[in-house]
C-alpha positions in Angstrom: 9.6 -16.2 -20.0 12.7 -15.5 -22.1 16.1 -17.1 -22.1 18.0 -14.2 -20.3 15.4 -14.0 -17.2 15.8 -17.9 -17.2 19.6 -17.9 -17.2 19.6 -15.5 -14.3 17.7 -17.1 -12.1 19.4 -20.3 -12.7 22.9 -18.3 -12.0 21.2 -17.3 -8.8 20.2 -20.8 -7.5 23.8 -22.1 -8.3 25.3 -19.3 -6.7 26.7 -17.5 -10.0 24.8 -14.4 -9.7 26.1 -10.8 -10.2 24.8 -7.8 -8.5 23.7 -6.8 -11.7 21.7 -10.3 -11.7 19.9 -9.4 -8.6 18.5 -5.9 -9.9 17.2 -7.5 -13.4 16.0 -10.2 -11.6 14.1 -7.9 -9.1 12.8 -5.8 -12.1 11.3 -8.7 -13.2 10.0 -10.0 -10.3 8.2 -6.6 -9.7 6.6 -6.5 -13.3 3.5 -9.1 -12.2 2.5 -11.0 -9.4 2.5 -14.6 -11.9 6.9 -13.9 -12.2 6.9 -13.6 -7.9 4.8 -16.9 -7.7 6.7 -18.8 -10.7 10.3 -17.7 -8.8 9.1 -19.0 -5.6 8.0 -22.5 -7.2 10.9 -22.9 -9.0 13.0 -21.8 -5.9 11.0 -24.4 -4.0 11.5 -26.6 -6.1 15.5 -26.6 -6.2 15.4 -26.6 -2.6 13.7 -30.0 -2.8 15.2 -31.5 -5.7 19.0 -30.7 -4.5 19.1 -31.5 -0.9 22.5 -32.0 0.9 24.4 -29.7 -1.9 26.6 -27.2 -1.0 25.6 -23.7 -3.3 29.5 -23.6 -3.7 29.6 -26.8 -5.7 27.6 -24.6 -8.8 28.5 -27.6 -11.3 27.3 -30.6 -9.4 24.1 -28.3 -8.4 23.0 -27.3 -11.8 23.7 -31.0 -13.3 21.8 -32.4 -10.6 18.9 -30.0 -11.0 19.1 -31.1 -15.0 19.1 -34.4 -14.1 15.9 -34.2 -11.7 14.1 -32.4 -14.8 14.8 -34.8 -17.4 13.7 -37.8 -15.4 10.6 -35.8 -14.4 10.0 -35.2 -17.9 9.9 -39.1 -18.5 7.0 -38.9 -16.4 3.4 -38.2 -17.5 1.4 -36.2 -15.3 -2.1 -37.3 -13.7 -3.8 -35.3 -16.8 -1.2 -37.1 -19.8 0.5 -33.7 -20.0 4.0 -33.6 -20.6 5.9 -33.2 -17.8 7.8 -29.9 -17.0 10.9 -28.3 -18.1 12.7 -25.3 -16.1 10.3 -22.9 -18.8 7.1 -24.6 -18.1 7.7 -24.6 -14.4 7.9 -21.1 -14.5 4.6 -20.7 -17.0 2.3 -23.2 -15.3 3.6 -22.4 -11.8 0.8 -22.7 -9.0 -0.6 -19.3 -7.1 0.6 -18.7 -4.0 -1.4 -16.4 -1.3 0.2 -13.4 -0.1 0.2 -9.7 0.0 3.9 -8.9 0.0 6.6 -11.1 -1.4 10.5 -10.6 0.4 13.1 -12.7 -1.2 16.6 -12.5 -0.5 19.6 -14.1 -2.4 23.3 -15.1 -1.2 26.1 -16.6 -2.7 29.9 -16.1 -2.3 31.9 -13.9 -4.4 35.1 -15.0 -6.3 35.5 -17.8 -3.9 37.1 -15.5 -1.3 36.7 -15.8 2.6 34.6 -12.5 2.6 31.2 -13.2 2.4 28.8 -10.9 0.2 25.0 -11.0 1.0 22.6 -9.7 -1.6 19.0 -8.8 -0.5 15.6 -7.8 -2.5 12.5 -6.6 -0.9 9.6 -7.0 -3.2 6.0 -5.7 -2.2 2.7 -6.9 -3.8 -0.5 -5.0 -3.5 0.4 -4.0 0.1 3.1 -1.8 1.6 5.5 -3.4 3.9 7.6 -2.4 7.0 10.7 -3.6 8.1 14.1 -2.5 9.5 17.5 -2.8 7.6 20.6 -4.3 9.4 22.0 -0.9 9.7 18.8 0.5 11.8 17.2 2.4 9.0 13.7 2.2 9.5 11.8 1.7 6.2 8.5 1.7 4.6 8.1 0.3 1.2 5.1 1.2 -0.7 3.3 -1.5 -2.9 4.4 -2.8 -6.2 7.6 -1.4 -5.2 11.4 -3.2 -5.4 14.3 -2.3 -2.4 17.8 -4.1 -3.6 21.2 -4.0 -2.0 24.1 -5.5 -1.3 26.4 -5.8 2.0 29.9 -7.4 3.4 31.4 -7.1 6.5 34.0 -4.5 5.8 31.3 -2.3 3.5 31.8 1.6 4.7 28.7 2.7 2.7 25.1 1.9 2.9 23.7 2.0 -0.5 20.2 0.8 -1.9 18.6 0.4 -5.1 14.8 1.8 -5.3 11.9 1.2 -7.7 8.9 2.5 -6.9 8.4 4.3 -3.3 9.5 4.2 0.1 9.9 6.2 3.4 13.5 5.8 5.3 14.2 6.8 9.0 18.3 6.8 9.1 20.3 6.4 12.0 22.6 9.2 12.1 26.4 8.2 11.1 28.6 10.4 9.5 31.4 8.0 9.0 28.7 5.6 7.0 26.6 7.8 4.9 23.2 6.3 3.5 22.4 6.4 0.0 19.5 5.8 -2.5 20.5 5.0 -5.9 17.5 5.8 -8.5 19.2 5.0 -11.8 20.9 8.3 -12.9 20.5 10.0 -10.0 21.1 9.7 -6.1 20.2 10.8 -2.6 22.8 10.8 -0.1 22.0 11.4 3.7 23.9 11.2 7.4 20.9 10.8 9.4 17.4 11.7 8.6 13.6 10.9 7.4 12.7 11.1 3.9 10.4 9.9 1.2 11.4 8.9 -2.3 9.1 7.6 -5.1 10.8 6.2 -8.2 8.4 4.0 -10.3 9.9 2.7 -13.5 7.2 3.7 -15.6 6.9 7.3 -14.5 9.1 10.2 -16.0 8.8 12.0 -12.4 11.0 11.0 -9.6 10.1 12.8 -6.3 11.8 13.5 -2.8 10.4 14.5 0.1 12.2 15.6 3.1 10.5 15.3 6.4 13.5 16.1 9.1 17.4 16.4 8.6 19.1 17.1 5.6 19.7 15.2 2.2 21.7 16.0 -1.0 20.2 14.9 -4.1 23.0 14.3 -7.4 22.5 14.0 -10.7 25.2 13.9 -13.6 24.9 17.6 -14.0 23.4 19.0 -10.7 23.9 18.7 -6.9 21.0 20.3 -4.6 20.5 20.4 -0.6 16.9 19.8 0.4 15.5 21.4 3.7 12.9 19.8 5.8 9.3 20.1 3.8 11.1 20.7 1.1 9.7 18.5 -2.3 11.8 18.2 -4.9 10.5 16.5 -8.4 13.3 15.2 -11.0 12.0 15.1 -14.7 13.6 12.1 -16.1 13.1 13.0 -19.6 14.8 16.8 -19.7 16.9 16.5 -16.5 14.9 19.9 -14.8 14.3 20.0 -11.2 11.6 21.8 -9.3 11.6 22.1 -5.8 8.1 23.1 -3.9 6.8 23.4 0.1 5.2 19.9 0.5 3.2 18.6 3.9 5.1 15.4 5.0 1.6 14.1 6.4 -0.1 14.2 2.6 3.0 12.6 1.3 3.6 9.7 3.6 -0.2 9.0 4.4 0.5 5.6 1.9 2.4 4.0 5.2 -1.2 4.2 7.1 -2.8 2.7 3.9 -4.5 6.1 3.2 -5.0 8.6 0.0 -5.2 11.7 1.8 -5.3 15.3 -0.3 -5.9 18.9 0.6 -7.4 21.7 -1.7 -6.1 20.1 -4.9 -8.0 20.5 -8.7 -10.7 17.1 -9.0 -8.6 17.0 -12.2 -5.6 16.0 -10.1 -7.4 14.0 -7.1 -8.6 11.7 -10.2 -4.7 11.6 -11.2 -4.1 10.7 -8.0 -6.7 7.9 -8.2 -5.0 6.6 -11.5 -1.4 6.1 -9.9 -2.7 4.3 -6.6 -4.9 2.2 -8.5 -3.0 1.4 -11.9 -6.3 2.6 -13.6 -7.6 5.2 -16.4 -9.9 7.6 -15.8 -11.0 10.0 -18.2 -12.5 13.6 -17.4 -15.0 14.6 -20.1 -16.3 17.9 -18.2 -12.8 20.0 -17.9 -14.5 22.9 -16.0 -15.5 20.0 -13.2 -11.8 19.1 -13.1 -10.9 22.8 -11.8 -13.0 22.8 -8.6 -10.5 22.1 -5.5 -11.3 19.0 -3.0 -9.9 17.8 0.4 -10.0 14.5 2.1 -8.6 11.1 3.2 -9.6 7.5 1.9 -8.5 4.0 3.3 -6.9 2.4 0.0 -8.3 -0.7 1.0 -11.9 1.1 -0.6 -12.2 0.0 -4.1 -12.1 2.8 -7.2 -15.9 3.1 -7.4 -16.3 3.3 -3.2 -14.1 6.2 -3.5 -16.3 7.8 -6.9 -19.4 7.4 -5.0 -18.3 8.5 -2.0 -17.0 11.9 -3.6 -20.0 12.6 -5.5 -21.6 13.5 -2.6 -19.8 16.7 -2.0 -19.4 17.2 -5.8 -22.0 17.4 -8.6 -21.0 14.7 -11.1 -21.8 11.1 -12.4 -19.4 8.2 -13.8 -19.7 5.1 -15.8 -17.5 2.3 -16.3 -16.5 1.2 -19.9 -14.4 -2.0 -19.8 -10.7 -1.1 -18.0 -12.2 3.0 -18.2 -13.9 5.3 -16.0 -15.6 8.1 -17.6 -16.6 11.3 -15.1 -19.5 13.2 -16.5 -21.2 16.2 -15.2 
């Protein structure tokens, strides 16, 4: 763990975190399970080590944490190892069970009476469904992060998304709901739609289920109609709009991978995306065959390939972390 993220964690623990800190922390937590586990462990240590200290008393809280850590360094562990500094707490933190992690962060801004609440929802290896305070029903796909801030006088409802999510927004024309996607934004008054925006992907996708939404880039504005599927290329800023079947796009909410009349090569790409594996198709002719079906995402890649080859003649083998598809 580098010093920057360590300082961000300290600022959040002591109540000095900014909105930018929250986003950076959310991104770091979303990178891997070890980061989320480490943060929860340190947060637990902080809570236990500083009983009765108000979060507003930032300097005292920080000094007491350093004092407790320094005291712990003087005491050898049962195995004779050196005690842990903050960084070692992060590095050697134990494993905390859980499929999805929800972290919520709170601090006072500029010591004003108005309170600002900052929230970050982070999923692990499974989707999670919840309702936002404004009544928006939300489903967050696995390995995704949703962050937002609220105040008692906040008139614009804005969330930041990395990953994939489905939103069912309660109509409120006086308080538009916006999803920030880096350089682009989706703005709605009341509708249902799906957004896919993983940081490592060059393509961003928005599918409108019902209602109407506006997609904004620095150069363009596009209004979508129901069943339209927008794909935005982050590299060249180009937009493509197709017609999509919403039941296929939102199948992940039911823990399903659903596809219809797509080339076998595209199906393998879906598996790569869902399971974060590499699949190499050695027979290009095989890749053009059309396939349809649905699988429970609880199944492994091995199981799905074995089931698929009952209808399409092919073989596969695994070499290291790669799957090779052969005729």
